[in-house]
C-alpha positions as CSV (number, residue, x, y, z in Angstrom):
1,M,-4.7,-21.2,19.9
2,S,-6.7,-22.1,16.8
3,M,-5.7,-20.2,13.7
4,D,-8.7,-21.1,11.6
5,E,-9.7,-17.4,11.5
6,E,-8.0,-14.0,11.9
7,V,-6.7,-13.3,15.4
8,E,-5.7,-10.0,16.9
9,V,-2.7,-10.0,19.2
10,T,-0.7,-7.3,21.0
11,V,3.1,-7.1,21.0
12,G,4.3,-4.4,23.2
13,D,1.7,-1.6,22.8
14,V,1.0,-2.4,19.1
15,R,-1.9,-4.5,17.8
16,Y,-1.4,-6.9,14.9
17,V,-3.8,-9.1,12.9
18,L,-2.7,-12.6,12.2
19,I,-4.1,-14.0,9.0
20,P,-4.5,-17.8,8.7
21,N,-2.2,-19.5,6.2
22,Q,-2.1,-23.3,5.5
23,Y,1.6,-23.1,4.8
24,N,3.9,-23.0,7.8
25,F,7.6,-23.4,7.4
26,I,8.3,-23.5,11.2
27,P,8.8,-27.1,12.5
28,A,6.2,-28.2,15.0
29,G,7.4,-27.9,18.6
30,S,10.0,-25.2,17.8
31,F,8.4,-22.9,20.4
32,K,6.8,-23.6,23.7
33,G,3.1,-23.0,24.3
34,D,0.1,-22.6,22.0
35,D,0.0,-18.8,21.9
36,P,1.5,-16.9,18.9
37,T,5.2,-16.1,19.2
38,P,6.9,-13.1,17.7
39,L,10.0,-13.9,15.6
40,L,12.3,-12.7,12.9
41,V,13.1,-14.6,9.7
42,Y,16.7,-14.2,8.5
43,L,17.2,-15.7,5.0
44,T,20.3,-17.8,4.5
45,A,22.0,-20.1,2.0
46,P,24.3,-23.0,2.8
47,G,27.9,-21.7,3.4
48,D,26.8,-18.3,4.6
49,T,28.7,-16.5,7.4
50,I,26.5,-14.8,10.0
51,S,28.5,-11.8,11.3
52,K,27.8,-8.7,13.4
53,P,28.0,-6.4,10.4
54,A,25.5,-8.6,8.5
55,L,23.1,-8.6,11.4
56,C,23.5,-4.8,11.9
57,K,22.6,-4.2,8.3
58,F,19.7,-6.5,8.6
59,R,18.5,-4.6,11.7
60,A,19.0,-1.2,10.1
61,D,16.7,-2.2,7.3
62,L,14.1,-3.5,9.7
63,D,14.2,-0.3,11.8
64,R,12.9,1.6,8.8
65,D,9.7,-0.5,8.7
66,D,6.9,0.8,10.8
67,V,5.5,-2.7,11.3
68,F,8.7,-3.9,13.0
69,Q,9.5,-3.5,16.7
70,P,12.4,-4.8,18.8
71,S,10.2,-7.4,20.6
72,F,10.3,-9.5,17.4
73,C,14.0,-10.1,18.0
74,C,13.4,-12.5,20.9
75,N,13.3,-15.4,18.4
76,I,15.4,-15.7,15.3
77,V,14.7,-18.2,12.5
78,Y,17.5,-18.8,10.0
79,Y,15.5,-19.9,7.0
80,G,17.3,-21.8,4.1
81,S,20.1,-23.8,5.8
82,E,20.8,-26.3,8.5
83,E,22.9,-25.1,11.4
84,D,25.9,-27.1,10.3
85,D,25.9,-25.3,7.0
86,L,26.2,-21.9,8.5
87,Q,29.2,-20.2,10.2
88,I,28.0,-17.9,13.1
89,E,30.8,-15.6,14.2
90,P,31.3,-14.9,18.0
91,D,30.5,-11.1,17.4
92,A,27.2,-12.1,15.9
93,L,26.3,-14.0,19.1
94,E,27.2,-10.9,21.1
95,E,25.0,-8.8,18.9
96,L,22.0,-11.2,19.3
97,A,22.5,-11.0,23.0
98,A,22.2,-7.2,22.8
99,W,19.0,-7.8,20.9
100,Q,17.8,-10.0,23.8
101,T,17.4,-12.9,21.5
102,K,16.3,-16.0,23.4
103,T,16.1,-18.7,20.7
104,Q,17.7,-19.5,17.4
105,T,16.0,-21.9,15.0
106,F,17.4,-23.3,11.8
107,V,14.9,-24.3,9.0
108,T,15.9,-25.7,5.6
109,G,13.9,-24.9,2.5
110,N,13.7,-22.5,-0.5
111,S,14.8,-19.0,0.6
112,A,12.2,-17.4,-1.6
113,V,9.7,-17.4,1.2
114,K,7.0,-14.7,1.2
115,L,7.1,-12.6,4.4
116,P,4.3,-10.4,5.6
117,S,6.6,-7.4,6.0
118,T,6.7,-4.7,3.3
119,L,10.4,-4.4,3.7
120,L,11.7,-7.1,1.3
121,V,14.5,-6.9,-1.3
122,L,14.4,-3.3,-2.5
123,S,15.2,-4.0,-6.2
124,R,12.2,-2.4,-7.9
125,P,11.2,1.3,-7.8
126,L,8.1,0.8,-5.5
127,D,9.1,-2.2,-3.5
128,G,7.2,-2.0,-0.1
129,A,5.2,1.1,-1.1
130,R,1.6,0.8,0.3
131,I,-1.2,2.0,-1.9
132,S,-4.9,2.2,-1.8
133,V,-7.2,2.1,-4.8
134,K,-10.4,4.1,-5.5
135,D,-13.3,1.7,-5.9
136,N,-14.0,2.6,-9.6
137,I,-10.7,0.9,-10.5
138,D,-10.5,-2.9,-11.0
139,I,-8.6,-5.3,-8.8
140,A,-8.5,-8.9,-9.8
141,G,-10.7,-11.1,-7.4
142,H,-12.7,-8.1,-6.1
143,K,-15.8,-6.3,-7.1
144,T,-15.6,-2.8,-8.3
145,T,-18.5,-1.3,-6.3
146,L,-18.8,2.4,-7.2
147,C,-20.1,2.7,-3.6
148,N,-23.5,1.6,-5.0
149,R,-25.3,-1.6,-3.7
150,A,-27.2,-2.1,-6.9
151,W,-23.9,-2.1,-8.9
152,I,-22.5,-4.5,-6.4
153,D,-25.3,-6.9,-6.9
154,L,-25.3,-6.5,-10.7
155,Y,-21.6,-7.2,-11.6
156,P,-19.3,-10.0,-10.6
157,A,-15.8,-9.8,-9.2
158,K,-13.1,-8.7,-11.7
159,T,-10.7,-11.2,-13.3
160,E,-7.9,-8.7,-14.2
161,N,-6.3,-5.7,-12.6
162,A,-6.7,-2.3,-14.2
163,A,-3.8,-1.4,-16.3
164,C,-2.7,1.4,-13.9
165,V,-2.9,-1.0,-11.0
166,Q,-0.8,-3.6,-12.8
167,V,1.9,-1.1,-13.5
168,L,2.3,-0.3,-9.8
169,L,2.2,-4.0,-8.8
170,D,4.9,-4.8,-11.3
171,A,7.0,-2.0,-9.8
172,G,6.7,-3.6,-6.3
173,A,3.8,-1.7,-4.7
174,V,1.5,-3.4,-2.2
175,I,-2.3,-2.8,-2.3
176,V,-3.6,-2.5,1.2
177,C,-7.3,-1.7,0.5
178,K,-9.9,-0.2,-1.8
179,V,-11.3,3.2,-0.7
180,K,-14.7,4.9,-1.0
181,L,-15.8,7.4,-3.6
182,Q,-18.9,9.5,-4.1
183,A,-21.5,7.0,-5.3
184,M,-21.5,6.3,-9.1
185,I,-18.7,8.9,-9.4
186,M,-21.3,11.7,-9.1
187,R,-21.4,14.7,-6.7
188,E,-22.5,13.6,-3.3
189,E,-22.0,15.6,-0.1
190,P,-21.5,13.7,3.2
191,L,-25.1,14.4,4.3
192,E,-26.4,13.2,1.0
193,C,-24.7,9.8,1.2
194,V,-27.4,7.0,1.5
195,E,-25.8,3.6,1.0
196,F,-22.3,4.2,2.4
197,T,-21.1,7.0,4.7
198,A,-18.6,9.4,3.5
199,P,-15.0,9.2,4.8
200,F,-13.8,11.5,7.6
201,N,-11.7,14.5,6.8
202,P,-8.8,14.5,9.2
203,R,-8.0,18.2,9.0
204,V,-8.5,20.9,11.5
205,D,-11.8,20.7,13.5
206,G,-13.3,17.6,11.9
207,Y,-16.2,19.5,10.4
208,Q,-14.7,20.0,6.9
209,V,-16.2,17.9,4.1
210,P,-13.8,15.6,2.3
211,S,-14.9,16.8,-1.2
212,G,-15.0,14.3,-4.0
213,S,-15.3,12.1,-5.9
214,S,-11.9,10.6,-4.9
215,H,-12.5,11.6,-1.3
216,G,-11.5,8.1,0.1
217,S,-8.1,8.3,-1.6
218,A,-7.4,11.8,-0.2
219,A,-8.8,11.2,3.3
220,G,-6.7,8.1,3.6
221,I,-3.5,9.8,2.6
222,G,-4.3,12.7,5.0
223,S,-5.1,10.3,7.9
224,Y,-2.5,7.5,7.8
225,D,1.3,8.0,7.8
226,W,1.8,4.4,6.8
227,L,-0.2,4.9,3.5
228,D,2.2,6.1,0.8
229,F,0.0,6.6,-2.3
230,S,-3.5,6.3,-3.4
231,I,-4.9,5.9,-6.9
232,G,-7.9,8.0,-7.7
233,S,-9.5,9.4,-10.9
234,D,-10.1,12.9,-12.0
235,T,-12.3,14.1,-14.8
236,N,-13.1,17.7,-13.6
237,G,-11.4,18.0,-10.3
238,S,-12.4,14.7,-8.6
239,G,-8.8,14.2,-7.4
240,R,-7.5,17.7,-7.2
241,K,-10.3,19.0,-5.0
242,P,-10.2,16.2,-2.4
243,A,-6.4,16.6,-2.2
244,S,-6.7,20.3,-1.3
245,Y,-9.5,19.6,1.2
246,N,-7.6,16.8,3.0
247,G,-4.1,18.3,3.1
248,C,-2.3,16.3,0.5
249,F,-1.0,16.5,-3.1
250,S,-2.6,15.2,-6.3
251,I,-1.3,14.7,-9.8
252,R,-3.7,14.6,-12.7
253,P,-1.9,13.3,-15.9
254,S,-3.1,14.9,-19.1
255,T,-6.0,13.1,-20.8
256,G,-4.8,10.3,-23.0
257,I,-1.4,9.7,-21.5
258,M,-2.4,6.8,-19.3
259,N,-4.0,3.5,-20.1
260,T,-7.4,3.6,-18.5
261,D,-8.4,0.0,-19.2
262,G,-10.2,-1.3,-16.1
263,V,-11.2,2.2,-14.8
264,I,-14.9,3.2,-14.8
265,G,-15.0,6.9,-15.8
266,Q,-17.8,9.4,-15.6
267,F,-17.3,10.8,-19.1
268,P,-15.7,8.2,-21.5
269,W,-14.7,10.9,-24.0
270,V,-12.6,12.6,-21.4
271,S,-11.4,9.6,-19.5
272,S,-10.5,7.4,-22.5
273,N,-7.0,6.9,-23.8
274,F,-7.5,9.3,-26.7
275,I,-10.0,11.7,-28.1
276,P,-10.9,10.5,-31.6
277,E,-11.5,13.0,-34.4
278,T,-11.1,15.9,-32.0
279,P,-8.9,18.8,-33.2
280,I,-6.5,20.1,-30.6
281,K,-6.4,23.8,-29.9
282,V,-4.5,25.9,-27.3
283,L,-6.6,28.7,-26.0
284,Y,-4.6,31.8,-25.0
285,P,-6.6,34.3,-23.2
286,L,-5.3,37.7,-24.4
287,D,-7.2,39.6,-21.6
288,Y,-5.1,37.7,-19.0
289,L,-1.8,36.9,-20.6
290,P,1.0,37.8,-20.5
291,T,0.9,38.3,-16.8
292,P,2.7,41.1,-15.0
293,N,5.2,38.5,-13.7
294,P,7.7,37.7,-16.5
295,A,8.8,34.5,-14.7
296,Q,5.2,33.2,-14.5
297,T,4.6,34.1,-18.1
298,R,7.7,32.1,-19.2
299,L,6.4,29.0,-17.2
300,I,2.9,29.3,-18.8
301,D,4.4,29.7,-22.3
């Protein structure tokens, strides 16, 4: 099978997309046939002992990953050591037999191989977390479209990530996609969308609008269990309203707390990092406060 382009395969009852990569650390001829073969990669170093407890811990971590399925266990690749440099305990062989493992392959090389799974070494706060990004927020190598074709034609791809995106990437998050917004970050009901259709609201009967402008962020969270977080923007409810419409939660940090470099906002004086020369006042509505509920009043105060 040619791998010059993306290929869709089915393992069990789950479909996967195989993305071409010029780098292949599996020796030619390791597996029979030309069709894609499911396998698991087990990272090793010379002198390691492969035991049943080690394999069970490895498998327990994999079982938490929604991409993994037991069919992958039919072929195990020990990456990082030759066979003579590893000690495989008899109980490990029994465990692999219970997994219905058919082949074991040993590959030398640098064990810092990049794997497609999101379940890597969980050492950073967001390692493996899948996020989507509203398309008014810059991602290096991609255009920020604002869901507007003229804007797409006018501006080139970005060379840097937005500051908020970079913080999440540094913490281990994985960007899976960019999502739609109401065009030019303006109010646009689904029937008013001209250049790009509005996302589908997954709640109830399917006729409820997704609200906006961060409707793609909220609709994605409401629709897909495998999507952990989405970055949107909120000037006057653009994140909070879609969250309530699509059955999820939204957090809007106070204006000026976050670095908004790389984020296109509707009102710069609200979306910027600070409000220059603006006095800060706290408005306390005496006709409403204090409330009849003392506990609520304490929280407000």
